[in-house]
C-alpha distance (Angstrom), angle and dihedral (degrees) to the residues before:
residue distance angle dihedral
M1 . . .
R2 3.84 . .
L3 3.70 122.2 .
P4 3.87 115.8 -120.8
R5 3.77 118.5 -104.3
S6 3.79 114.5 -93.8
S7 3.76 132.9 -146.3
S8 3.82 117.6 -97.5
A9 3.79 89.7 -102.1
T10 3.77 93.9 50.3
H11 3.80 90.0 44.3
R12 3.79 90.4 54.0
H13 3.84 89.6 49.1
H14 3.84 90.0 50.6
L15 3.80 92.8 49.6
R16 3.83 90.7 46.7
N17 3.76 90.7 53.8
G18 3.83 94.5 42.2
L19 3.79 94.8 -105.5
A20 3.79 120.7 123.8
P21 3.79 127.7 171.4
V22 3.81 104.9 -93.7
T23 3.79 136.6 162.8
I24 3.83 113.7 -96.2
K25 3.72 104.7 -128.3
S26 3.80 98.0 -175.6
T27 3.89 111.8 115.7
D28 3.77 97.3 177.4
P29 3.77 108.7 120.3
L30 3.74 119.8 -147.0
P31 3.77 114.3 -121.1
R32 3.79 96.7 -116.8
T33 3.81 140.7 -1.8
D34 3.83 105.6 -68.8
R35 3.81 123.6 -168.7
L36 3.83 116.9 -128.3
L37 3.78 126.4 -173.6
V38 3.86 120.1 -157.1
V39 3.80 114.5 -156.3
D40 3.83 114.5 -164.9
D41 3.79 130.8 134.0
D42 3.85 88.8 -147.9
R43 3.78 103.1 88.4
A44 3.86 95.2 -160.7
M45 3.81 91.7 50.4
G46 3.74 92.1 47.0
E47 3.82 92.6 49.8
M48 3.77 91.0 47.0
L49 3.75 92.6 53.9
V50 3.82 92.2 47.0
S51 3.80 89.3 55.0
A52 3.82 93.8 43.7
L53 3.84 95.4 48.9
S54 3.82 103.1 36.3
S55 3.74 118.1 105.3
K56 3.77 142.4 144.4
T57 3.80 88.9 -80.2
L58 3.79 99.0 36.9
S59 3.79 125.7 60.9
V60 3.77 111.6 -164.0
E61 3.85 129.2 -169.3
H62 3.83 131.5 179.0
V63 3.72 131.6 -137.6
S64 3.82 125.5 174.8
S65 3.84 103.2 -141.1
G66 3.75 142.6 37.5
Q67 3.78 91.9 -118.0
Q68 3.84 91.0 54.9
A69 3.78 88.6 49.0
L70 3.79 92.2 54.8
E71 3.81 91.0 47.5
R72 3.82 89.9 50.3
I73 3.81 91.4 49.2
Q74 3.80 90.7 52.8
Q75 3.78 91.9 50.9
S76 3.90 100.4 53.6
P77 3.77 139.0 -8.7
V78 3.80 120.1 -72.6
D79 3.87 122.6 -170.4
L80 3.81 99.6 -167.5
V81 3.82 140.2 11.8
V82 3.84 124.2 -154.5
T83 3.79 108.2 -166.2
D84 3.82 136.1 175.6
V85 3.79 115.3 -130.3
R86 3.81 101.1 -134.8
M87 3.70 119.0 51.4
G88 3.69 128.3 169.2
K89 3.79 100.9 -119.2
G90 3.80 135.9 21.5
M91 3.73 125.9 -1.0
T92 3.78 125.6 4.6
G93 3.72 125.1 -123.1
I94 3.81 90.7 -101.0
D95 3.85 88.7 53.8
L96 3.77 91.2 49.0
T97 3.79 90.9 48.4
A98 3.83 91.1 54.8
R99 3.78 92.3 47.5
I100 3.78 91.6 50.3
H101 3.75 91.7 47.2
E102 3.81 88.9 52.5
I103 3.88 99.2 46.7
A104 3.81 100.8 28.4
P105 3.77 112.4 16.1
E106 3.79 92.2 169.4
I107 3.87 89.7 69.7
A108 3.80 112.6 93.2
V109 3.79 117.2 -136.4
I110 3.82 129.4 -157.4
V111 3.79 117.5 -168.3
I112 3.82 121.6 -153.3
T113 3.78 126.0 -172.3
A114 3.79 143.9 159.8
F115 3.84 88.8 -136.9
G116 3.80 96.1 72.7
T117 3.75 99.0 176.4
V118 3.74 125.6 146.8
D119 3.80 92.5 -115.6
V120 3.83 91.8 55.6
A121 3.81 90.7 47.9
V122 3.84 91.8 49.1
S123 3.87 90.8 47.8
A124 3.84 91.1 50.3
I125 3.86 93.7 50.6
R126 3.81 91.8 44.0
A127 3.81 89.0 52.6
G128 3.70 89.8 56.2
A129 3.79 104.6 -93.5
Y130 3.86 118.3 155.4
D131 3.76 94.7 -148.5
F132 3.81 142.3 3.4
V133 3.86 121.2 -144.0
P134 3.80 118.8 -169.6
K135 3.87 120.5 -154.8
P136 2.97 133.3 -81.0
F137 3.79 98.9 56.2
E138 3.76 137.5 143.8
P139 3.83 118.7 -111.6
D140 3.85 89.9 -124.7
E141 3.78 89.0 56.1
L142 3.74 89.7 53.7
L143 3.78 92.3 46.2
L144 3.84 88.9 53.7
R145 3.86 89.6 51.5
V146 3.77 89.4 49.0
Q147 3.78 91.7 52.4
R148 3.79 90.5 49.8
A149 3.78 93.2 49.0
L150 3.79 90.9 49.6
E151 3.79 91.5 49.0
A152 3.85 90.6 50.7
R153 3.78 88.7 48.5
R154 3.79 91.1 52.1
L155 3.78 91.4 49.5
R156 3.80 92.0 49.5
G157 3.78 88.3 51.4
E158 3.79 92.0 51.2
L159 3.80 90.7 47.6
R160 3.83 91.5 49.9
A161 3.79 91.6 46.9
L162 3.82 91.5 52.0
R163 3.82 89.4 50.1
E164 3.74 92.9 49.5
A165 3.78 91.9 47.0
R166 3.78 94.1 52.6
G167 3.77 89.6 113.9
A168 3.81 92.0 51.6
P169 3.87 118.1 107.4
V170 3.83 96.6 -90.5
A171 3.79 95.5 124.5
F172 3.81 122.0 84.1
G173 3.70 105.9 -175.4
D174 3.82 104.9 -54.7
L175 3.77 90.2 -23.2
I176 3.87 118.0 101.2
G177 3.75 126.8 -163.5
R178 3.82 146.5 107.1
S179 3.83 101.1 -166.0
P180 3.82 118.4 118.8
E181 3.82 88.2 -110.9
M182 3.77 92.0 57.0
E183 3.81 93.6 43.9
Q184 3.78 89.3 54.8
L185 3.83 89.2 48.1
F186 3.79 92.5 51.9
A187 3.74 92.3 50.5
L188 3.86 91.3 49.8
V189 3.76 91.9 47.8
D190 3.84 89.7 53.0
R191 3.83 90.0 54.8
V192 3.77 95.0 43.7
A193 3.79 90.6 50.0
Q194 3.81 91.0 62.0
S195 3.82 91.7 61.7
S196 3.80 129.4 72.8
A197 3.84 94.1 -149.9
A198 3.73 122.5 117.0
A199 3.83 115.1 -86.2
L200 3.74 132.5 -156.6
V201 3.83 119.1 -154.3
T202 3.84 114.1 -160.6
G203 3.78 132.0 -176.6
E204 3.75 144.3 114.4
T205 3.74 121.8 -64.0
G206 3.81 112.1 -75.9
T207 3.75 96.5 20.2
G208 3.88 94.5 117.8
K209 3.80 103.8 -101.2
E210 3.78 92.8 157.9
L211 3.76 90.9 50.6
V212 3.77 88.2 54.7
A213 3.79 91.2 50.0
R214 3.81 90.8 51.3
A215 3.79 92.0 48.4
I216 3.89 89.4 52.4
H217 3.83 89.6 49.9
T218 3.89 96.6 45.5
R219 3.81 93.0 48.2
G220 3.79 95.5 46.1
R221 3.79 134.1 79.2
R222 3.79 91.3 -92.5
A223 3.79 94.7 58.8
H224 3.85 92.2 117.5
G225 3.76 91.9 53.6
P226 3.77 125.9 82.0
F227 3.88 124.9 -76.9
V228 3.81 106.2 -142.8
A229 3.84 115.4 -171.0
V230 3.85 127.0 -168.8
N231 3.77 130.0 177.1
C232 3.80 106.3 -139.8
A233 3.88 90.4 -162.6
A234 3.78 95.8 51.1
I235 3.80 100.2 58.3
P236 3.80 123.0 72.2
E237 3.78 113.4 -109.0
A238 3.80 92.9 -119.4
L239 3.87 89.5 59.8
L240 3.75 101.1 35.2
E241 3.75 96.9 79.6
S242 3.76 91.4 51.6
E243 3.84 90.8 47.3
L244 3.76 92.5 51.3
F245 3.80 102.3 38.8
G246 3.81 103.6 18.9
H247 3.81 129.3 -127.7
T248 3.80 141.7 -117.0
R249 3.77 125.3 -117.4
G250 3.79 110.5 -80.1
A251 3.77 93.8 14.6
F252 3.80 89.6 131.2
T253 3.75 139.7 -11.7
D254 3.83 112.2 -52.4
A255 3.78 91.7 14.0
R256 3.82 90.0 128.0
T257 3.81 93.6 153.9
A258 3.77 134.7 28.0
R259 3.89 114.7 -98.6
T260 3.81 129.4 -154.1
G261 3.76 114.3 -130.7
L262 3.71 125.9 -124.2
F263 3.79 93.8 -108.1
V264 3.87 91.8 60.1
R265 3.82 90.7 41.3
A266 3.82 87.8 57.4
N267 3.83 92.3 59.5
G268 3.84 110.5 143.0
G269 3.80 91.2 13.9
T270 3.76 141.7 49.6
I271 3.80 135.4 -62.5
F272 3.85 115.4 -152.8
L273 3.76 116.4 -155.1
D274 3.87 104.4 -164.4
E275 3.84 120.5 -165.9
I276 3.78 90.0 16.2
G277 3.82 89.3 166.8
D278 3.84 88.6 70.7
L279 3.78 93.3 55.2
P280 3.85 108.3 129.4
K281 3.79 114.5 -106.7
S282 3.84 89.0 -124.8
L283 3.84 91.3 63.7
Q284 3.81 99.0 42.0
A285 3.80 94.5 81.5
K286 3.83 90.0 49.9
L287 3.73 92.0 48.3
L288 3.81 90.3 49.0
R289 3.82 91.4 53.6
A290 3.80 90.3 47.7
L291 3.84 91.3 53.9
Q292 3.75 92.6 46.0
E293 3.82 98.3 46.1
H294 3.80 100.6 27.6
T295 3.79 89.7 -130.8
V296 3.72 135.2 102.7
R297 3.76 132.4 -155.0
P298 3.86 113.5 -139.7
V299 3.75 117.2 -135.2
G300 3.79 108.9 -88.0
S301 3.75 94.9 16.1
D302 3.88 130.9 108.0
A303 3.80 92.5 -160.3
E304 3.78 127.4 90.4
V305 3.78 118.8 -131.7
A306 3.78 118.9 -154.0
F307 3.76 122.6 -134.9
D308 3.82 133.7 -173.0
A309 3.76 109.5 -155.6
R310 3.73 135.0 126.0
V311 3.84 114.2 -115.7
I312 3.80 119.7 -138.3
A313 3.82 116.3 174.9
A314 3.86 129.3 -172.6
T315 3.70 137.0 -165.9
N316 3.73 142.3 168.5
R317 3.77 91.3 -153.7
N318 3.77 130.0 89.6
L319 3.80 101.9 -105.7
E320 3.79 93.9 -173.1
R321 3.80 89.6 58.8
L322 3.80 90.5 45.9
V323 3.81 87.4 53.3
S324 3.77 92.6 49.9
E325 3.88 89.0 49.5
G326 3.77 90.5 51.7
V327 3.84 92.9 -116.6
F328 3.78 96.9 112.1
R329 3.85 125.8 41.5
E330 3.78 112.2 -111.9
D331 3.79 94.2 -145.6
L332 3.83 90.8 53.6
Y333 3.80 89.9 47.8
F334 3.86 90.7 55.6
R335 3.83 91.3 43.3
L336 3.87 91.2 54.6
N337 3.70 97.4 38.2
V338 3.77 101.6 64.9
L339 3.83 92.8 118.9
E340 3.84 115.8 22.1
V341 3.80 122.0 -160.5
S342 3.80 113.0 -170.8
L343 3.81 118.2 -162.1
P344 3.82 119.7 -146.3
P345 3.83 118.2 -127.6
L346 3.79 116.7 -109.0
R347 3.81 91.5 -112.8
A348 3.84 89.4 64.1
R349 3.79 94.9 52.3
G350 3.83 99.9 76.3
D351 3.80 116.4 -159.4
D352 3.84 90.8 9.1
V353 3.78 83.9 90.9
L354 3.82 90.3 67.8
L355 3.85 93.0 40.7
L356 3.81 90.1 54.0
A357 3.77 93.7 42.9
Q358 3.77 92.3 53.3
E359 3.83 91.0 47.5
F360 3.78 91.4 50.5
I361 3.82 90.0 48.8
R362 3.76 90.3 51.6
R363 3.84 92.1 50.6
I364 3.75 94.6 45.4
T365 3.79 96.9 46.9
A366 3.84 90.7 45.8
R367 3.85 89.6 50.8
D368 3.79 94.6 47.9
Q369 3.89 92.0 39.2
K370 3.87 92.9 -120.3
K371 3.71 129.4 148.3
P372 3.84 117.2 -92.5
I373 3.82 112.6 -83.6
S374 3.79 126.8 -154.0
I375 3.86 131.7 -157.2
A376 3.79 122.0 -109.8
P377 3.79 115.6 -128.9
D378 3.85 94.5 -116.3
C379 3.78 89.6 50.0
A380 3.85 91.8 49.4
R381 3.83 89.8 51.0
L382 3.77 91.6 55.7
L383 3.79 92.3 47.2
L384 3.80 89.5 52.9
E385 3.83 93.0 47.1
Y386 3.81 97.7 47.0
S387 3.90 116.6 98.5
W388 3.84 96.8 -134.9
P389 3.79 98.8 -145.1
G390 3.88 86.7 -179.3
N391 3.81 91.9 47.7
V392 3.85 119.6 -158.7
R393 3.73 93.6 -13.9
E394 3.88 89.4 58.5
L395 3.72 91.0 46.1
V396 3.86 91.0 55.1
N397 3.77 90.6 51.0
I398 3.84 94.1 47.8
I399 3.85 92.7 47.9
E400 3.84 90.8 48.0
R401 3.81 89.2 53.1
A402 3.78 93.3 44.1
V403 3.77 94.0 50.8
A404 3.81 91.1 49.2
L405 3.79 92.1 51.3
A406 3.87 98.3 39.8
R407 3.85 111.4 119.2
G408 3.83 95.6 -165.5
Q409 3.76 140.3 15.8
E410 3.73 95.9 -70.4
L411 3.77 132.5 64.9
T412 3.79 111.6 -124.8
V413 3.74 136.2 -170.7
A414 3.73 90.5 -97.4
D415 3.83 88.9 62.5
L416 3.83 92.0 62.1
P417 3.82 123.5 87.0
E418 3.73 118.6 -100.2
R419 3.84 94.5 -107.8
V420 3.86 88.7 62.0
R421 3.84 95.2 42.9
Q422 3.85 92.6 48.6
Y423 3.80 95.3 40.5
S424 3.81 116.3 128.9
P425 3.72 114.4 -169.1
T426 3.86 117.4 -124.4
H427 3.79 101.1 162.8
V428 3.79 117.3 99.0
I429 3.78 112.7 -118.1
V430 3.81 107.9 -117.7
S431 3.82 102.0 157.6
A432 3.80 99.6 64.4
S433 3.74 115.7 124.5
A434 3.85 104.7 178.1
P435 3.79 116.2 69.9
E436 3.84 94.2 -123.0
E437 3.72 90.5 56.8
F438 3.80 95.3 66.5
P439 3.82 117.2 92.2
K440 3.79 124.8 -125.8
L441 3.76 118.1 -87.9
E442 3.91 90.5 -111.1
E443 3.88 88.6 53.5
V444 3.83 91.3 47.9
E445 3.81 89.1 51.4
R446 3.79 92.5 48.6
R447 3.77 94.0 49.5
Y448 3.81 93.6 44.6
I449 3.84 93.2 51.0
L450 3.77 92.1 47.4
R451 3.83 90.8 45.9
V452 3.82 91.4 53.5
L453 3.82 89.3 46.9
E454 3.74 89.2 52.1
A455 3.85 92.3 48.5
T456 3.83 90.2 53.3
N457 3.79 92.9 49.3
G458 3.82 91.1 -114.0
H459 3.84 95.1 -50.5
R460 3.80 100.6 156.1
S461 3.77 99.3 -170.9
R462 3.84 93.3 47.7
T463 3.82 89.2 46.2
A464 3.84 90.9 53.1
D465 3.86 89.9 49.7
I466 3.86 92.6 50.6
L467 3.83 91.2 48.0
G468 3.77 93.5 45.1
L469 3.86 91.1 -124.4
D470 3.82 128.8 130.1
R471 3.77 112.0 -113.3
K472 3.79 94.3 -111.0
T473 3.80 91.4 57.5
L474 3.79 91.6 48.5
Y475 3.88 91.0 47.4
N476 3.85 89.5 53.6
K477 3.73 93.3 49.5
L478 3.87 91.1 48.5
R479 3.79 88.8 53.3
L480 3.80 89.7 51.3
Y481 3.83 89.5 52.1
G482 3.80 91.8 49.5
V483 3.87 93.7 -110.1
D484 3.86 119.9 134.8
P485 3.79 105.3 -111.3
A486 3.75 92.1 -156.3
G487 3.82 93.9 64.9
P488 3.89 126.9 142.0
N489 3.71 120.0 -57.1
S490 3.79 91.9 22.2
S491 3.77 134.7 122.8
P492 3.79 127.4 -156.1
P493 3.81 115.8 -84.5
P494 3.76 114.6 -106.0
S495 3.79 114.1 -92.4
T496 3.83 118.8 -109.8
H497 3.80 90.9 -152.6
K498 3.74 122.1 94.8
């Protein structure tokens, strides 16, 4: 967007204040039509800013005094105010900022001034301004600040809406979420709960597989029976058979008394076999027989003992691949996987990250008898951008740490661990639903290329083959992304010279 030509007097005014007509190079569209109010007693400056900032997604008006600004805010909604500090008559920009913060704190304010002293900046921020822009500045710099302020305002609005909706039906047992992925999961769990067939819960580590198993149990016909959980990876192989099936007195050293196994203890209820993919091969045949016959044989006994319990298994491993590798029995896999419930990773759940973060903050502060703590917009943005390899379990740990380190009543970027602060997203967003949530095509390409490079452990030649690019093109793109083309496992690109 190019600014209109100004008269010689206006041009001299622009130069004196450090503003010259330039081409706005920003191409980042705002997600919706936002309303901006420019407050400046200099008519030429106000009109220039209106022209510079107006776009299809940003409606800009100009008023010449703080009083007119307040009257305009009372008449119809305004999202952001850009105000000069010194105006000829009436209140200053600092006074206006304080009044707006008092009557409409949701409105973001950016203060601009030719008197860019530290004292003025501090006064503006204390009055409630989001940002302070000293003159001289370029219009595209101001547009970038406006976009950041509007994004921060949007995040604050989402955080406030999530807090106000805390009583809304977003909890499903101990599961929390309102994303489409979680709504589909809740509906599936309700249907699975009505059956007595074996169920297999799959998902990445930390997604809440045991919570899903408990939800299936509590919503089914066996809700009044026991829920017995066992981690197949946490118990030594020598003891696991006894733990599951029980043992007789004297069956092995230290077996001074008989012990009832977990299958029998779960009678009338549910037995949850977590980390089933780690079940030793030697026990898989015995578990298959138990599932087929609904009986178990305690260690050291010749007699079968019947049990009546629903079996729910869970794993973060790919059982089909384990079957193909001969590590897991195919017949046991089909016996367990009658009803499959797949959990989405946290990175695919959108704003559920903030919903969960606020709930964890509430629980932690209540437990530690602390005052309520909110989340700063910049902190919320990082939480939304982070990939969460450890899923909900990692989020709980990070929020616990952040609450412990917080110095005020708001979690800031400084309270997050370095891996979150320094995170640069490389994964392509595929779970967005609103149009504004989708990245640009160039950004999708960048993330995809870097994701393939990550998957190949930095092997440039293999990455180029997968992407269908020649190595020279890949190297040029990596330079554009700030990545060293001559990384490990790479070879020089072919020369284009004869």
